[in-house]
C-alpha positions, 0 to 999 in steps of 0.5 A, spaced: 487 489 462 491 493 458 495 498 463 495 505 462 489 505 457 488 512 455 493 515 460 500 517 459 505 512 462 511 517 462 512 518 470 518 522 471 517 524 478 513 528 483 515 535 482 516 540 488 510 544 486 506 537 488 509 536 495 508 544 496 501 543 494 500 538 499 503 542 505 499 548 503 493 544 503 494 542 510 494 549 512 488 551 508 484 545 508 477 548 505 473 548 499 475 555 497 482 554 497 482 547 494 477 549 488 482 555 486 488 551 486 485 544 483 488 545 477 495 544 480 492 538 484 490 535 477 496 537 473 502 535 479 499 530 483 493 526 480 496 526 473 503 523 475 500 518 480 496 515 474 502 515 470 506 512 476 501 506 476 501 505 469 509 504 469 509 500 475 504 495 472 508 495 466 514 494 470 511 488 474 508 485 468 516 484 466 518 482 473 512 476 472 509 479 479 501 479 478 500 486 481 496 491 476 491 497 476 487 501 471 491 508 472 484 511 472 481 507 478 487 506 482 488 512 486 484 514 492 479 520 492 482 526 496 475 528 498 474 525 506 468 522 508 467 526 514 460 524 516 462 520 522 468 524 524 469 530 529 474 532 524 470 536 518 476 538 514 474 536 507 480 534 504 486 528 505 493 531 505 496 525 502 495 522 495 495 514 495 494 508 490 493 501 490 495 496 485 492 489 487 493 482 484 491 481 477 488 488 477 482 486 481 479 492 485 479 490 492 483 484 492 487 483 498 495 483 497 498 488 493 502 494 493 500 501 496 503 508 494 503 513 499 505 520 497 505 525 503 511 531 505 516 527 509 512 521 510 512 518 503 512 510 503 511 504 499 507 498 502 506 491 500 500 488 504 494 484 506 491 490 509 486 490 515 483 483 513 476 482 514 474 477 519 472 471 515 479 472 511 483 473 517 480 467 520 482 463 514 489 466 515 490 464 522 487 457 521 493 456 515 498 459 520 495 454 526 495 448 521 502 449 518 506 454 523 513 451 519 510 454 513 509 461 515 516 461 519 519 459 512 515 466 509 518 470 515 525 467 514 525 468 507 523 476 508 529 476 513 533 474 507 531 479 503 532 485 508 525 485 510 520 484 515 512 484 517 510 490 521 507 490 527 502 496 528 499 499 534 493 495 533 496 488 534 492 484 539 495 484 546 493 477 547 492 471 542 485 471 539 480 466 541 481 459 538 488 460 538 490 461 545 494 454 544 499 457 539 501 462 544 508 459 545 509 458 538 515 462 534 510 465 530 505 467 536 506 475 535 503 474 528 496 471 530 495 478 533 495 482 527 490 484 523 494 486 517 500 483 514 505 489 511 512 489 508 513 497 507 519 502 505 519 509 507 521 514 502 524 521 502 521 527 498 527 526 494 525 519 493 519 520 489 521 526 485 524 521 479 522 515 475 527 511 480 520 510 484 518 505 479 524 500 480 523 501 488 516 499 487 518 493 483 524 491 488 519 492 494 514 487 491 520 482 489 523 482 496 516 481 499 514 476 494 514 470 499 508 474 503 504 475 497 505 468 495 503 465 501 497 470 502 495 469 495 495 461 496 491 461 502 485 466 501 480 465 496 
């Protein structure tokens, strides 16, 4: 795929106005307010995010990391699905984009960019694997725990680690109880495998966010290589 087709790839950072828009949206989460300020959203948030995705895609290619996305399709919709939610607020108060392996949409294992005032972060992740893929992952760890231990150690040498989110199982999953004493036991209880980096509002305000994205992917490459090698 040609990165940034039809999109200007000149990311220079999110402006103070962009983060101010998200803060104001949190206080005025209603259609009338959003429609009156939609031009700010498109100019200060959506357009820079598309440029960022295009630039990160180019930088990843130069770094020989197969993470990419079409800038026009990588961002998540700001409109919330409220059909089954008690919270009927129509809009998300953050901005997000996902760059998967080789630009294949919904492919597991990629880079997620999250923009939210005082809660920005980057994550390289195999996020919320569905049951068949999670079974494959766990079976691979069970078959060769030493290989996954090497992944963990390589991440540690790179100054990173796999997060253990709140939704981790309290007990070993069914069929893997025999690995409860393994050095990698806690990883059998995960549904997601995530390496992340928190960012300040200042961190997302300049073009350095591109290099930070590539650096995180490089540091998390042992996890990416492992997941890509075992999942279909």
